[in-house]
C-alpha positions in Angstrom: 0.0 0.0 0.0 2.7 2.6 0.8 4.1 2.3 -2.7 0.8 3.8 -4.1 1.6 7.1 -2.3 5.4 7.1 -3.1 5.3 9.7 -5.9 2.3 11.7 -4.6 2.2 11.8 -0.8 -0.9 14.0 -1.0 -2.9 11.3 -2.6 -3.7 9.8 0.8 -5.1 13.2 1.8 -7.1 13.4 -1.5 -8.7 10.1 -0.8 -9.7 11.2 2.7 -11.1 14.4 1.4 -13.0 12.5 -1.3 -14.6 10.2 1.3 -15.6 13.2 3.5 -17.1 15.1 0.6 -19.0 11.9 -0.5 -20.5 11.5 3.0 -21.4 15.2 3.2 -23.0 15.2 -0.2 -25.3 12.3 0.6 -26.0 13.5 4.1 -27.2 16.8 2.7 -29.6 15.1 0.3 -31.0 12.9 3.0 -31.4 15.5 5.8 -32.0 18.8 4.0 -35.3 19.5 2.2 -34.4 20.7 -1.3 -37.7 22.3 -2.4 -40.7 24.0 -0.9 -44.0 24.7 -2.5 -44.6 28.4 -3.4 -47.8 28.2 -5.3 -51.0 26.2 -5.9 -51.4 23.2 -8.2 -51.5 24.4 -11.8 -53.3 21.4 -13.1 -57.1 21.6 -13.7 -59.7 19.0 -14.4 -60.1 20.1 -18.1 -58.5 17.7 -20.5 -58.5 17.6 -24.3 -58.9 14.1 -25.7 -57.6 12.4 -28.8 -59.2 8.9 -29.0 -60.1 7.9 -32.6 -61.5 4.5 -33.7 -62.0 2.1 -30.7 -59.5 3.9 -28.5 -60.9 5.8 -25.5 -60.1 7.9 -22.4 -62.1 7.7 -19.2 -61.8 10.7 -16.9 -62.8 10.7 -13.2 -62.2 13.3 -10.5 -58.6 12.4 -9.9 -57.8 9.7 -12.5 -57.2 9.3 -16.2 -57.6 5.9 -17.9 -56.4 5.5 -21.5 -57.0 2.5 -23.7 -55.6 1.8 -27.1 -56.1 -1.1 -29.6 -54.7 0.7 -32.7 -51.0 1.3 -32.5 -50.5 3.5 -35.5 -53.0 6.0 -34.0 -52.7 5.8 -30.2 -54.6 7.8 -27.6 -53.8 10.8 -25.5 -55.2 13.4 -23.0 -53.6 16.8 -22.6 -54.1 20.2 -21.1 -52.4 23.5 -21.8 -51.3 25.1 -18.6 -51.8 28.8 -17.7 -48.8 31.0 -18.4 -45.9 30.1 -16.2 -43.0 32.5 -15.6 -39.7 31.5 -17.2 -37.2 30.3 -14.7 -39.9 28.6 -12.6 -39.2 25.1 -11.3 -42.2 22.8 -11.3 -42.6 19.7 -9.2 -44.7 17.1 -11.1 -45.9 13.9 -9.4 -48.4 11.1 -10.1 -49.2 7.5 -9.5 -49.1 5.4 -12.7 -50.3 2.0 -13.6 -50.1 0.1 -17.0 -51.6 -3.1 -18.3 -50.2 -5.0 -21.3 -48.6 -2.0 -23.0 -47.0 -3.1 -26.2 -44.6 -0.5 -27.6 -44.5 0.6 -31.2 -41.6 0.7 -33.7 -39.8 3.7 -32.2 -38.2 3.9 -28.7 -40.6 6.6 -27.7 -43.7 4.7 -28.9 -45.0 3.6 -25.4 -47.1 4.7 -22.5 -45.9 7.9 -21.0 -46.7 11.0 -19.1 -44.7 14.1 -20.2 -44.5 17.9 -19.7 -43.8 19.6 -23.0 -42.6 23.1 -23.5 -43.3 25.1 -26.6 -41.4 28.2 -27.8 -44.4 29.6 -29.7 -43.5 27.8 -33.0 -42.5 24.3 -32.1 -42.4 21.9 -29.2 -39.0 21.7 -27.4 -38.5 18.0 -27.5 -34.8 18.5 -26.8 -35.6 19.5 -23.2 -36.1 17.0 -20.4 -39.8 16.2 -20.4 -40.6 12.7 -19.1 -42.3 12.1 -15.8 -42.7 8.4 -16.6 -42.4 6.1 -19.6 -43.6 2.5 -19.2 -44.3 -0.7 -21.1 -45.8 -4.1 -20.1 -47.8 -4.5 -17.0 -47.0 -2.5 -13.9 -49.0 -1.9 -10.6 -49.5 1.5 -9.2 -46.1 3.3 -8.9 -45.3 6.8 -7.7 -43.2 9.1 -9.9 -41.9 12.5 -9.2 -39.7 14.8 -11.2 -38.7 18.5 -11.4 -38.9 20.6 -14.6 -37.2 23.9 -15.3 -39.3 26.3 -17.4 -36.7 27.8 -19.9 -36.6 31.5 -21.0 -37.7 30.5 -24.5 -40.8 28.7 -23.3 -44.1 30.3 -24.6 -46.5 27.7 -23.4 -46.5 24.4 -21.5 -48.8 21.4 -21.6 -49.1 18.1 -19.8 -49.7 14.9 -21.9 -50.7 11.4 -20.8 -50.6 9.1 -23.8 -50.2 5.7 -25.4 -48.0 6.9 -28.2 -48.5 4.6 -31.2 -48.7 1.7 -28.8 -51.5 -0.5 -27.4 -52.7 -1.5 -23.9 -54.0 0.7 -21.0 -52.5 3.5 -19.0 -53.9 4.8 -15.7 -52.8 8.0 -14.0 -54.1 9.3 -10.7 -53.3 11.9 -8.1 -51.4 14.1 -10.5 -50.0 17.3 -8.9 -47.9 20.0 -10.6 -46.9 23.1 -8.6 -44.1 25.7 -8.5 -41.3 25.3 -6.0 -38.1 26.9 -5.1 -35.0 25.7 -3.3 -34.9 26.3 0.4 -32.3 28.6 1.9 -30.7 25.8 3.8 -30.3 23.7 0.7 -28.9 26.6 -1.3 -26.2 27.1 1.4 -25.4 23.4 1.4 -25.3 23.2 -2.4 -23.0 26.2 -2.8 -20.6 25.0 -0.1 -20.5 21.5 -1.6 -20.1 22.6 -5.2 -17.2 24.9 -4.1 -15.7 22.1 -2.1 -15.9 19.6 -4.9 -14.4 22.2 -7.4 -11.6 22.9 -5.0 -10.9 19.2 -4.5 -10.7 18.6 -8.2 -8.5 21.6 -8.8 -6.1 20.5 -6.0 -6.2 16.9 -7.3 -5.3 17.8 -10.8 -2.9 20.5 -9.7 -0.9 17.9 -7.6 -0.6 15.8 -10.8 0.6 18.8 -12.8 3.5 19.4 -10.5 4.2 15.8 -9.3 7.0 15.4 -11.8 9.0 17.6 -14.2 7.1 17.3 -17.4 6.8 19.4 -20.6 4.3 22.3 -20.9 2.5 20.4 -23.6 1.7 17.5 -21.3 0.6 19.9 -18.6 -1.7 21.7 -21.1 -3.2 18.4 -22.2 -4.0 17.5 -18.6 -5.5 21.0 -18.0 -7.6 20.7 -21.2 -9.0 17.4 -20.1 -9.9 18.8 -16.7 -11.6 21.9 -18.1 -13.6 19.7 -20.5 -14.8 17.6 -17.7 -15.7 20.6 -15.6 -17.7 22.2 -18.5 -19.5 18.9 -19.2 -20.4 18.4 -15.5 -21.6 22.0 -14.8 -24.0 22.4 -17.7 -27.6 22.6 -16.6 -29.8 19.8 -17.9 -31.8 21.9 -20.3 -28.6 23.5 -21.8 -26.8 20.1 -22.1 -29.8 18.6 -23.9 -30.1 21.6 -26.2 -26.4 21.3 -27.1 -26.7 17.6 -27.8 -29.9 18.2 -29.8 -28.2 20.8 -32.0 -25.1 18.7 -32.5 -27.2 15.7 -33.5 -29.1 17.9 -35.9 -25.9 19.1 -37.5 -24.7 15.5 -37.8 -28.0 14.5 -39.3 -27.6 17.2 -41.9 -24.2 15.9 -42.9 -25.3 12.2 -43.0 -28.4 10.7 -41.3 -26.6 7.4 -41.3 -24.1 8.5 -38.7 -26.8 9.0 -36.0 -28.4 5.6 -36.9 -25.2 3.6 -36.6 -23.6 5.4 -33.7 -23.5 2.8 -30.8 -23.7 5.4 -28.1 -25.6 8.6 -27.8 -23.4 11.7 -27.9 -23.5 12.2 -24.1 -22.0 8.8 -23.4 -19.5 9.3 -26.2 -18.4 12.6 -24.6 -18.0 10.9 -21.3 -15.7 8.2 -22.7 -13.6 10.6 -24.8 -12.9 13.3 -22.2 -11.9 10.6 -19.6 -9.8 8.8 -22.3 -8.0 12.2 -22.7 -7.7 12.5 -18.9 -6.3 9.0 -18.5 -3.8 9.6 -21.4 -2.7 12.9 -19.8 -2.3 11.3 -16.4 -0.1 8.6 -17.9 2.1 11.3 -19.4 2.2 13.5 -16.4 2.9 11.0 -13.6 5.0 8.5 -15.5 6.9 7.3 -12.4 3.7 6.8 -10.3 2.3 3.2 -9.9 -0.6 2.4 -12.2 -2.9 2.0 -9.2 -2.3 5.6 -8.3 -3.5 6.9 -11.6 -6.4 4.6 -11.6 -7.4 5.9 -8.1 -7.4 9.4 -9.5 -9.6 8.5 -12.4 -12.1 6.7 -10.2 -12.3 9.8 -7.9 -12.8 12.1 -10.8 -15.5 9.9 -12.4 -17.5 9.3 -9.2 -17.0 12.9 -7.9 -18.2 14.6 -11.0 -21.3 12.4 -11.1 -22.0 13.3 -7.4 -21.6 17.0 -8.2 -24.5 16.6 -10.7 -26.8 16.0 -7.8 -26.7 19.8 -7.3 -26.9 20.8 -11.0 -30.4 21.7 -12.2 -31.8 19.1 -14.6 -28.8 16.7 -14.3 -29.1 13.1 -13.1 -26.0 11.3 -11.8 -25.8 7.7 -13.2 -23.8 4.8 -12.0 -23.4 3.7 -15.7 -21.7 7.1 -16.4 -19.2 6.4 -13.6 -18.3 3.1 -15.3 -18.1 4.7 -18.8 -15.9 7.5 -17.4 -13.7 5.0 -15.6 -13.4 2.7 -18.6 -12.5 5.6 -20.9 -9.8 6.8 -18.4 -8.4 3.3 -18.0 -8.2 2.8 -21.7 -6.3 6.1 -22.2 -4.0 5.3 -19.2 -3.2 1.7 -20.4 -2.6 2.8 -24.0 -0.1 5.5 -23.1 1.6 3.3 -20.5 2.1 0.6 -23.2 3.5 3.2 -25.6 5.9 4.4 -22.8 7.6 1.0 -22.9 9.2 2.4 -26.0 11.9 4.9 -24.8 11.5 7.0 -28.0 7.8 7.8 -27.2 8.4 10.2 -24.3 11.6 12.3 -24.3 10.4 14.9 -21.9 
């Protein structure tokens, strides 16, 4: 174990700080209420129905029941909400049950409840919108999600639908009301975001000056770090908008690229920036044990996902931690293999 810390004695301290920040992060989420209600429920009992052929929608006081037997057409109930001030955060919750829902040809052809924003000309499908999306048979399950009303939003509507799919969907006890972050949570969030940022800066900084390396390698490590910070700190709606625009540009160049790409752009970005980080670490701390660089990559991957707990519209995923770690390990291993050739690194 001591050999892991031979080249970077501060790594032991970094690990301790990482553990403390992890505990503090989850403790704040468990013990501090994030939102408080600041207005009444904006949903009404007035629903517009689309139920052609034998499809139908039954409406009671607090429940919607949708039935579809014609997958190309589907069935839906929606209502347009009263004007909501841009920048408002809405808490949407409902209990949902499905019965023998068979999805259609596309991934989004299923039973779902969504909140869709419109800019006055088109629906903003690039924004986070799903409260729940289900297939098959499922007993009553509670769902809850927060939605940020963007500055470009002109109108908002709630939709419950069997989108080109068959089966039945039941939704009850729907609530949608404005909330804002509590003062206590804001203090905790700002302190933890600052602490995580300082931790990553010190972690990367210690790698930059661990050994005497060229400015090019230091710039490469700094570039990887900045890319990760930018990707981590983007609000959810902005991240989704960027991905949507990039995908649209790729589709204009060649629609085939989006069809054959094995990962979505978000996952590809995760893998690439951490591959760059792993490569840069291998170049910067050449004398350090492999386990040390791997530990740094794991802390960066897990820590950046935990930071997203405090970024509006972002959802930390364990799968992203694995993707980040795998990308970093590939870059690290590749450069270490190349370094077995003395002519590769003359710095």
